[in-house]
N, C-alpha and C positions, 0 to 999 in steps of 0.2 A: 253358673249353671256345675254340677253335679258331675264329677269325671274320675276316670283313676288318674289316678295321679304321674308324670312320666319317672323312667328309674331316677336316680337316689343311687348312685354305692355306699351313700353311709346310712340311708335306710334299709339297707335291704331285700328281698325279692319278693316280701312281699308283700302283697297289691292294696293300698291307701287307698279309700275313698277321700277328695276334699274339695274345693267351690276352682276352679277355675272356669277365665273369662271365656267367654260364650264365645265364638268362631264365627267368621263375616265370611260369605260365598264371594268370593275371588271373581272374573270376570272367566268363562263357561262352568262356573262349580252354581250347585244349588245347596241349600243350608237341609236339612234336616234335621226333624224331632224325631231324637230316638224312642222309637217302641220296644224294644226287644234288640237282639248284639248275640254276640256265640263267643265260643274263647277256641282257641285252636290251640297248637303246641305253640304256634310260634309267640306266640303271648306268654307263654311262661318263659324265652328264649329271653324276651327282651327284658321281661325283669329282672333278669340276671346279669344282664347290662352285654346277652352275646349275640343281640339280633336286631341291629334296632337301625328306625325306620330308612327308608330311604329322604337321600335331601331335602326336603323342603320339605318334605309329609309329618304330617302332626305327629310328636311325639307320644299321645295318650294310645294305650296300645289298644288291637281288635279289630281288626283285618270285615271284619262283617257289620249291618246290620237291618233295622226292616222301622219305616215308623210311614211318617207322611211330611211332604215337603212343605219346609215353613218358609222360606225367599228366593225369592231367586238371582244369580249374579249378571251382569251384562252380560247379554248375548247369550239368551239363555233361552231358548222361544219352542221347545216344546212339551216343557213342562208347567205343571198348576200346580199353583196353591195348594197343599190339602191333599195332591193325588196322591192314594199308596204305593210305594216302592222298597226296594232290596236294594242291597252298595255291595261291592266291593271295597273293598279301602285297601289303604296302602298303611292305617293309621286312624286314628280316630274312633273307634265304633263304639269304648268301651266310656263313652260321656251320653247326657242327655244330648246333647245337639254335635253333631260333624256335619264337616262341610263336603260335599261328595263332587267329584270331576261328571259334568250331567253324564259325560258316555259310559261309566260306571255302573249311572243307577235303570234298574230296571222294574218294569211295572208289574206289581205282584200278582200274580196267575191266578185268576180262580176265586174258591174261597179260602184260602189260603191262614192263617193267623196268622198272627203278630210273629210269636213266636216260631212257624213253620214257617216262614216268609225267612227271618232273620240266618237260619239255621243252614240255607242256602246256597248262598252265594259264594264261598272260600273251598267250599268241595264241590258245591256243582264246576264252577268254571277254571278249578284243578284238574279235573276229569276230563269235561273238553277236551280242553286245551296237550292239555297231555295225554288222551286215546285218541284221541281224534287229529286237532293238529300233531304234535308233535311226534304221537304212532303213531297216523296214517291208516288207521287201525277201520278195516270196511267191514260189511257184509260176508258170510260165510269164512273168515280168520278164526280164528282162536288167541285168548288173551288168557293169561295170568294174573291175578292179584296179589302181592303181596301186604299182609295185616291187612286186609280185609276188610277188618269189621271197627274199623275208624270213621269216624265221618267222613274222611279223603272218600275211604274205600268202601262201604254201603251206599252212596253214590254210584261211583264207579261201575260195580254190579250192574246198576240198575242201567245207564249210560249203554254198558257194553253192551247189554240185554236189547236194548235198544237201537241199536246202532247193527246191530242184527249178525252180533259178531257172537260163537260159542265160550260161556264164564267160568272160568278156573279159579278159586282161590285158596293162598295158604295162608296158614297163623296156626301160632302157638294151642290156642286154646278150642279146642270140636264140638263145645257146645255152642258158644259168640259162632261156631263157623255155619253150623248148625243152622242157622236163621238167615241167612244168608240162602238159603235157595228160595224162597219164597219170590226173592230179591229180584230169581236169575240166575243163579251158580247152583253148573250142572255136575262140580263135582268140587269139593273140600280136603282138600292136602294137609297133613300136618306142616309146620315149619320143622321138620326135623333130616337124616342124612339120607334120604332115601327121597326127597323132595324130588330132583332128577328126572328119577326114574319112573314116577308120579307119576309126573307132569304129561313125557311124551307120552308117556301108556297114554295118560288121557285124551291126549290130543290128537292120536292116530297112530302113535310110530316117530313120526319123525320131529316132533317139539310146537310149541307153538310158535305162530308171527308174533306175535306180543307178551311183553311183560311187564306191569308194571308197579314198580317196583317201589314201596311206602317203607322197604326197612331193612334196606343194605345191609351196609355192617358186611359180617361173617356169612352172610345168605347171600351177597353179592354172586359169589360164584356159581352154588346152585342156581342161580335164577337167568345165566349167560348160558348156562349147561342147557337148560332145559329148554333152549330158544330150537328153532328149524333153523337150517343155510338160510342164512339169509334177515335172518328174524333182528329186532328190534327190544332194546329193552331201553326202555325210559326213563330215569330213577328220581325218584321227586324227595324219600324223605330219608332220615338216615336215623329212626328209630331202635336200627341194634348194633347201631355205631357211626363212624366217621372214617374206616377206614377197613380196606377188603384187599387181597392180590390174590388175581386173577391168571390166566394163563392166554398171553398177546400172542398165540401162535393161534391158541384152537380160533378166539377174536380175528385175525388174518385167514385159518381157512376155509371159515366158514361162513365169511364177510361177514358179519356180525354188527351189528350199528348199536351202539353203549349211548346216551340221550342224556345229557345233567339238563335239570328243568326248575325253574325253580318261577314264579310268578308274581311274588311282591314289589321283587324290584322293574320290569317290564314296566316302559316308559308309558305312559295315561291312554296314549295315542296308540299305544297295540290292546292293549287293554279294552279301549273302547272297539276294536278291530271287533276281540276276542267273545265279544258280550253279544255283540250284535249276533255274532254267529252263534253262539250260543241259543240264543234264542229267540233265535229263526228255527232252528231243530226242533230245542228241549221246550220250548213255550208256548205251545200247545198240547205234549202231553203233560206238563206241570198240571196245567187244566183239570188236560183231564185226568188228571193219578193216575196216567203209567208211571209217569217219575213222582218220587214224592221224600221230603228229608227223615230221613230217622233219624231220633230226639231219644236219645236215654235220659235226661231228665230233661227240668223244666228248672231255675231258681232265681230268687230276688237279688235285685240287686245290688243292694245291701247284703247281699252277702258276700262280694266279692271274696276276699278270703278263701273261707271256704269253697268256692266254686274250685279256682283256679290249683289251693290240695289237692281237689278229687279228680282237675285233670292230672293235676302227679300225678298220681296214686296210679289212672292209668285203669285197665280194665272197663270201660266204658263199650256199650254196641250203638255205634252214631254220636251226635252231636253234647253236647252241654251247652244250653240255650239261657241267659239272663233275661228278663221278664222289667223292664222298666216301670216306676207308679208313677200316675199321674200325666 
C-alpha cells in the first residue's frame, strides 16, 4: 500500500510516500480503506523525531481518517464490510489502509463527505475530552479558548456552544478570530498583554470558569489569571512554547486547577469510552448540521510534502485534509 514512510533520521523531516505492507486487522480491530485523512501538528513533530507513536502503534503518521470497512478482526461483531466510518488513531492514518481498534471507529453521521468526516476525529475528540471530561464544562458556564482558529479550536468553539457555555476566544489574528463568531464565539480577544483584563470583563468581572489552552508558553500566566476563583485550566497545546513562569501563590490562594492533557497516549479502552461519550452527545448534532468540521483546504495525498509544509507555515483556519484517490 502507499503510505507516508516512518520517520528516518537520515532522511530529514520531509514526508516521503512509499510502499509498505498492508496492515492486518488483529483481534478487536477493523481494517479501513482510507478515503481521506487530515494533518495535525503532532504529525509534523513525529516526522522530526520529536513525538513518536505509543508503543505497539503504527509508525506511519496520521491521527485520523475516514473510509470504508475492508476487513474485520477476530471478535468484531458490530461493524460490517463496506460501512462508512471515521476513526481516531494513534498512528497510521497517512496510508491507503489502516488497522483501527473497533472502539475508536465512528459511523459517519448524515451526509458528511469523506473529507468532512476525516477532519473530525482528532479535533472533535480533543475538544470533547478537554471541555467536558477534563474541564467539566456545564451549561451556563464560561470558557476561554486560546489559539482558537486552529482545527481543534474551531470545533471546540462549536462544542462549547452546544454544551450551553458562553464562549470567549483569543488569538493573534483578528480576522481569523472574527470568523469564529458564526460558530458560537461571543467575544474575540487579542492574545496580548490585556488578555486577562479583557477576559475577566467579558465574563462579567469575576473571570471565566474554564480555559482551554492550546497556546501555552508565555501566555499561560495570563490565561490562569483570567480564571475565576476555583476555575480550571486544561493545557492541551504548547504552540507558544513549552515553558512558562506562573504564580503558584495565586494558584493556591484562588484554588485554581491546572490540568495537563494529551489524547494520543491514552489507552485504547479509555479512547473507546471517550468516543462513545462523544458520539452519544455529538452524533445527532453532527447529523443535523449543528456541529460541523471547519476545513481550510483539501489537497491530494500525492502532494503530502507540500501539505506538511503548508501546515508548518501556519495561518490555517480549521483543518488541512488530504484526499486519497482510487
